[in-house]
C-alpha positions as CSV (number, residue, x, y, z in Angstrom):
1,M,117.2,105.0,110.9
2,G,115.1,102.4,112.6
3,A,116.5,103.6,115.7
4,A,116.3,107.3,115.0
5,M,111.8,106.7,113.6
6,A,111.1,103.9,117.4
7,L,112.8,107.0,119.1
8,N,110.2,110.0,117.4
9,L,107.9,107.3,118.0
10,I,108.0,107.6,121.3
11,R,108.9,111.4,121.8
12,A,105.3,111.8,120.4
13,G,103.8,109.6,122.9
14,H,102.8,106.3,121.5
15,D,103.4,102.6,123.6
16,V,106.8,101.2,121.3
17,I,108.0,97.5,121.6
18,V,111.3,97.2,119.4
19,Y,113.1,94.8,118.0
20,N,116.6,93.8,116.8
21,R,117.8,91.5,115.8
22,T,121.3,92.9,117.7
23,R,119.8,93.1,120.9
24,A,122.6,95.5,122.4
25,K,121.1,98.6,119.6
26,A,117.6,98.4,121.3
27,E,119.1,98.8,124.1
28,P,119.6,102.7,124.3
29,L,115.5,102.4,123.2
30,A,115.1,100.6,126.2
31,K,116.2,103.4,128.3
32,A,114.2,105.8,126.3
33,G,110.7,104.1,127.5
34,A,110.9,101.5,124.5
35,R,110.4,97.8,125.4
36,V,112.2,95.3,124.2
37,A,111.1,92.4,122.3
38,D,112.4,88.7,122.1
39,S,111.8,87.7,118.7
40,P,109.9,89.9,115.7
41,A,106.7,87.5,116.9
42,G,107.3,89.1,119.7
43,A,107.8,92.4,119.4
44,A,104.5,92.4,116.7
45,R,101.6,90.8,119.6
46,G,98.9,92.9,120.8
47,C,100.7,95.9,118.7
48,Q,97.6,98.1,116.5
49,V,100.2,98.4,114.0
50,V,103.8,97.5,113.2
51,I,106.1,99.0,111.8
52,T,109.7,97.5,109.7
53,M,112.9,99.0,108.6
54,L,115.1,96.2,107.0
55,A,118.4,96.7,104.9
56,N,116.7,94.2,101.5
57,D,114.3,92.2,100.8
58,Q,116.1,89.0,102.2
59,A,115.9,90.6,105.8
60,L,113.2,91.9,105.3
61,R,111.7,88.2,103.7
62,E,113.4,86.3,107.3
63,I,111.9,88.7,109.7
64,V,108.4,88.5,108.5
65,L,107.3,85.1,107.0
66,E,111.1,83.1,107.0
67,D,111.5,82.6,111.0
68,G,109.2,80.2,112.0
69,Q,106.7,81.1,114.7
70,N,109.4,83.8,115.9
71,A,108.1,85.2,112.4
72,A,106.2,88.6,113.0
73,I,103.6,87.5,110.6
74,H,102.6,85.3,113.1
75,G,102.4,87.6,115.8
76,T,100.8,90.3,114.3
77,E,96.9,90.6,115.4
78,R,94.2,89.8,113.2
79,D,92.9,93.9,111.6
80,A,96.2,95.2,112.9
81,V,98.3,97.0,110.2
82,H,102.4,95.9,109.0
83,M,103.5,100.1,107.9
84,S,107.0,98.5,106.1
85,S,108.9,101.4,105.8
86,S,111.8,99.5,104.0
87,T,113.2,100.3,100.8
88,I,112.1,96.5,99.2
89,S,111.5,95.1,95.6
90,V,108.0,95.6,94.1
91,A,107.8,91.7,93.8
92,L,108.1,91.4,97.3
93,S,105.5,93.9,98.5
94,K,103.4,92.2,96.4
95,Q,104.1,89.5,97.8
96,L,103.8,90.9,101.4
97,A,100.6,93.0,100.8
98,A,98.9,89.0,100.0
99,E,100.5,87.3,102.9
100,H,98.8,90.3,105.4
101,A,95.6,89.9,103.5
102,A,95.3,85.7,104.1
103,R,95.7,85.9,107.8
104,A,93.1,89.7,107.6
105,Q,95.7,91.9,108.7
106,G,96.7,95.1,107.1
107,Y,99.6,96.0,104.8
108,I,101.2,99.5,104.0
109,A,103.9,100.9,102.1
110,T,105.4,103.6,104.1
111,P,109.1,103.8,101.8
112,V,110.8,107.4,103.1
113,L,112.7,109.3,101.6
114,G,115.9,111.1,103.7
115,R,119.2,110.3,105.7
116,P,119.6,109.0,109.4
117,D,120.0,112.7,110.6
118,S,116.2,113.7,108.3
119,A,115.4,110.9,110.4
120,A,116.3,112.0,114.0
121,E,115.2,115.3,113.4
122,K,112.2,113.9,112.6
123,K,112.5,115.6,108.3
124,L,111.7,112.6,106.7
125,W,109.3,111.8,103.7
126,I,107.0,109.4,103.9
127,V,105.7,108.1,100.6
128,T,102.8,106.2,101.3
129,A,100.2,103.7,99.3
130,G,97.4,100.8,100.2
131,P,93.9,100.6,101.7
132,Q,92.8,103.9,102.5
133,Q,91.0,103.3,105.9
134,N,95.0,101.4,106.7
135,V,96.5,105.0,104.9
136,E,94.6,106.8,107.7
137,R,94.7,105.0,110.7
138,C,98.9,104.6,110.6
139,R,98.3,108.9,109.8
140,P,99.0,110.2,112.9
141,L,102.1,107.5,113.3
142,M,103.8,108.5,110.0
143,E,103.2,112.1,111.6
144,A,105.4,111.7,114.1
145,L,108.0,110.6,111.9
146,G,108.6,113.0,109.2
147,R,107.8,116.7,107.7
148,G,105.6,115.3,105.0
149,I,103.6,112.3,103.5
150,S,102.4,111.4,99.8
151,I,99.8,109.6,98.9
152,V,100.3,108.1,95.7
153,G,97.4,105.3,95.1
154,D,95.4,102.1,97.2
155,Q,98.4,99.2,96.2
156,A,101.2,99.4,98.3
157,W,103.5,98.2,95.8
158,R,102.8,102.2,94.6
159,A,104.6,103.3,96.9
160,N,107.9,101.0,96.8
161,L,108.0,101.9,93.5
162,V,107.4,105.7,94.2
163,K,110.6,104.6,96.2
164,L,113.1,103.1,93.6
165,G,112.2,105.9,91.2
166,M,113.7,108.9,93.9
167,N,116.7,106.8,94.6
168,F,117.9,106.5,90.6
169,L,116.8,110.4,90.4
170,L,119.6,110.7,93.8
171,A,121.8,108.1,92.1
172,S,121.7,109.8,89.1
173,V,122.9,113.3,90.7
174,L,125.7,111.8,92.3
175,E,127.0,110.5,89.2
176,A,126.4,113.4,87.7
177,L,127.9,115.7,90.1
178,G,131.0,113.3,89.8
179,E,131.4,113.8,87.0
180,A,131.2,118.1,86.9
181,F,133.8,118.2,89.9
182,A,136.1,115.8,88.1
183,L,136.5,117.8,85.2
184,V,136.2,120.6,87.0
185,H,139.3,119.7,89.4
186,K,141.7,118.5,86.2
187,S,141.3,121.2,84.8
188,E,142.6,123.1,88.4
189,V,139.3,124.6,89.5
190,D,138.2,125.2,93.2
191,E,136.0,122.3,94.1
192,H,134.3,124.6,97.0
193,Q,134.2,127.3,94.8
194,F,132.3,124.9,91.8
195,L,129.8,123.8,94.3
196,D,129.0,127.7,95.5
197,I,127.3,128.1,92.5
198,V,125.8,124.8,91.6
199,N,124.1,126.5,95.0
200,A,123.6,129.3,93.1
201,I,122.0,128.2,90.1
202,F,120.2,125.1,91.6
203,G,118.9,125.6,95.0
204,S,118.8,121.9,95.7
205,P,119.6,120.2,99.3
206,P,121.0,117.0,97.2
207,Y,123.0,119.2,95.5
208,A,124.1,121.0,98.5
209,N,124.4,118.2,100.5
210,Y,126.0,115.6,98.7
211,G,128.5,118.5,96.7
212,R,129.5,119.5,100.5
213,I,130.5,115.7,101.2
214,I,131.8,115.3,98.0
215,A,134.2,118.6,98.1
216,D,135.4,117.6,100.9
217,K,135.7,113.9,100.7
218,K,134.2,112.8,103.9
219,F,133.0,109.6,103.0
220,E,133.2,107.7,106.6
221,P,130.7,106.9,107.7
222,A,128.1,106.1,105.9
223,G,124.9,107.8,106.0
224,F,123.8,105.4,103.7
225,R,125.8,102.9,102.3
226,L,127.2,102.5,99.2
227,K,126.2,98.3,98.5
228,L,122.8,99.4,99.9
229,G,122.3,101.9,96.9
230,L,124.1,99.1,93.9
231,K,120.7,97.1,95.4
232,D,118.1,100.0,95.3
233,V,119.7,100.6,91.3
234,N,119.5,96.5,90.6
235,L,115.4,96.4,92.2
236,A,114.9,100.0,89.9
237,L,116.3,98.2,86.6
238,E,114.6,95.1,87.3
239,A,110.9,97.1,87.9
240,A,111.9,98.6,85.2
241,G,112.1,94.9,83.3
242,D,109.2,93.5,84.6
243,S,107.5,96.8,83.4
244,A,109.5,97.4,80.2
245,V,110.1,100.3,80.9
246,P,114.0,100.8,79.0
247,M,116.4,102.5,81.9
248,P,120.0,102.7,80.0
249,F,121.2,105.8,82.5
250,A,120.5,103.5,85.2
251,S,122.9,100.5,84.2
252,V,125.7,103.1,83.8
253,I,124.8,103.9,87.3
254,R,124.9,100.1,88.5
255,D,128.8,99.4,86.9
256,R,129.7,102.6,88.5
257,Y,128.4,101.6,91.8
258,L,130.1,97.4,90.7
259,A,133.1,99.2,90.4
260,A,133.2,101.4,93.2
261,I,132.5,98.0,95.6
262,A,135.5,95.4,93.0
263,H,137.8,98.8,95.4
264,G,136.3,97.8,98.5
265,R,134.0,101.0,99.1
266,G,130.8,99.1,99.3
267,D,130.2,100.5,103.2
268,A,131.3,104.4,102.4
269,D,129.0,106.6,101.6
270,W,126.4,105.7,98.7
271,S,128.3,109.6,97.8
272,A,131.7,107.9,97.5
273,I,130.1,106.5,93.6
274,T,132.2,110.4,92.1
275,E,135.4,108.8,93.6
276,E,135.1,106.3,90.2
277,A,134.4,109.7,88.2
278,A,137.4,110.6,89.3
279,K,139.8,107.7,88.8
280,A,138.6,107.3,85.1
281,A,139.6,111.2,84.7
282,G,142.9,110.0,86.1
283,L,142.9,111.7,89.1
């Protein structure tokens, strides 16, 4: 995701400095015109906006806060803005806002909706929140990355909460598709024909795109790894607990993901959760 996003920024004419913990992954971006930094702080130094896209809380915390003097926060200039595009916890988003404010740095959350092919095609939908002046300052970058922007408040963590809610909805779609496909498959109804009917009735890109993956059983290579799906459902449940919001279906989905990981499917696409419904049906 991050590489595709960086490439679109380069194509839009922005000066881009990149850092990846695996330097070889940054080299294609160097050929496209980016400069490659040796540390997170080096990537941030001298920039007006610092964009992060990492897999989880731990990776983001290490890169931004905990990597000693190499941490991105130490290279970020006063009045620069950290634009955090990762799917992270509400708690970490609040911590980042406080840490940057203490250093007179800006912070907004900009989690994205879409898979890697959407990022490559500049079709991401960006959910953002934070101080209005910082959101507007980063708007040209967001416009270079996606097809639309939703501003959901002036506190950055609200964008992270919305992203968790959206990923919970997508995970719910996957679980529902898995159960429905198991039902028709066990009665010898053609799954692709069933998907055609689903698409005719719902007209929904998630149903169409994930339905095709499920019907074709093409769970590799992963567009979004199953173990990251578990991470996001756990983050949604964590946020729900903090707000006293029961989410019983999220607990069901969490257990499905745990079962899939126990069966060695952690690095498959997160839609491989549907294999668990098929196994439960004896398929």
